[in-house]
N, C-alpha and C positions, 0 to 999 in steps of 0.2 A: 677489073678489081683492084683494089687498093693494096698499096706494099705490104701493110701489115697481115692483110688477109691472105697475099701470096706468100709470107713468111711462115705463116701458121699452116698452111697447106703443104708448104716444104717440109717443115717439121713432122707433120702426119705422116707423109710418104716415107720420110726417115724411119719412124718409127716402126710403120708397114714392113719396111724392109728387114727390120729386125726379125720379126715374126716370119718373114718368108724364109729367113736363113734356117729356122728350127724344122725338125722332121716331124715333130708332133706340136700341135698348137693347143692349148687350152680352149675349150669352147667358150666359156666366159670371159676369157680374154679377146677371143675374137669378135665376141657380141660388143665388146666395150669399142672396140677397133672400127667395126663395121657401123655402130650408133655415133661414133663421131664423125664418120665420113658423110653420114648423112645429114647431121647437125651443121657441118662444115660446108653443105652443099656440093661435095666434090662431083664435079662434071665429067663427062667423057672426056673432054677438052683438058680439064685438069690431069686426068689418067694418063693421057698422051704427052703432054708438056711438063709438067711437074712430075709425074709419076714415072716419066720415060716408058709408058705402056706396061706399068707394074714390073719394069724388068730392073728396076734400079736397085742398088745395092745401099748397104747402110754407108755413110758417109760420116764420120765422125767430124763434128765442126774444130775447127783447129785453134781459135781463139777462146781463152776463159770466158770472155763473154758471150761469144755464140753458143759456148755450151749452157751458159746461164740463160740465153734467151731462148732455146729449146726447150728447158725446164718449164719457162714461164709459159711457152706455148702449149705445153702439156697440161699446166695448171689450167689455162684458158679453156682447153677441151674438155677436160673433167668438169668443169663448173658451167658448161654450155646450158646444161638442164637443171642446174641449181641443186644437184645431188651428187655427193661423193659415194662411189658404191666400192665395196672391198676389192672386188676384181680390177676397178679404175687403178686402185693404188697399188695393186700388184704388177698391173702393166706400168704404172709409172715408176716402180721398183726397179723393174727390168731395162726399162729405156735409160734412168739415172745412173743405173750400175754400168750400162754399155756407154754412157756419156764419161764415164770414169768417176763417178760420185759414189759414195759409200750407201749400201742400201739403206742404213737408218736414217739418212738426209730426207729421204722422201716424206717418211712418217715424221719426223719433226717440221719440216715444212708446212705438211698440212694441218699439223695441230697448233703452229703459228698463224697459220690464216685462216683458221675455221671460224675465227669469230668476226673475220673482214665480210661484210655485206656488198658482194660483188654490184649488186644493181646500186648500191649507192655510192662505190667509191669509184674514181675515174679509171679507167683502163692504165694510164699512167701511174697511177697510185699504187695500185696492184702491183703492176711491172717493177716498181722502185721497191715495194717492199719484199717481192720474191727475189728480185737479184740482190738487195741488201741482205736479206736472211742467209742466201747461198753463200755470198762473199764471206760474212762473219763464221759462219760454220765451218767452211774451208779453212779459213785463217786457223781456227782453232783447233781443226784436224790435223794441220801440217805441225802443229806445235806440241 
C-alpha cells in the first residue's frame, strides 16, 4: 500500500471514529461511510492495523496542514464514484466541523471544486486546489 493510500485510510478510520462516538447514527450517513470503505478496499488487515480493531478514537490532527489534508482525503472519498450525494456532504460537514472548520466551509468547498473534472486533473492539482481554498477561507474567517 502506498503512503497516500495509507493516509486516506487513516482519515477514513478517523472519520469512522467520530460516528462510533455517537449514540445514534443516521442510516444514510452510515451507508456513505460503508460505501467509502468498500471503495477504498478496506481489508481485515486495515481494520486491525490502521483501525486498531475498530477501537480507535477520533484523533484531531495537530497541525493546520494535517487538518487540511484530512479534508482533502474526504474529498477524495466523496469523488471515488464521481457522484456527490447530499448525505456525503452531511458527513463531510460533520467531519469538517469536528476538525475545527466552519460548517459552511464544506458547502463552499464543494461549490468551488464542482467544476473540476477529477479524472482529467492530477491528484496533486486537486489537492493543491482544495488546500488553497481552505487556507484562503480560513484566513478570511479569521479576519
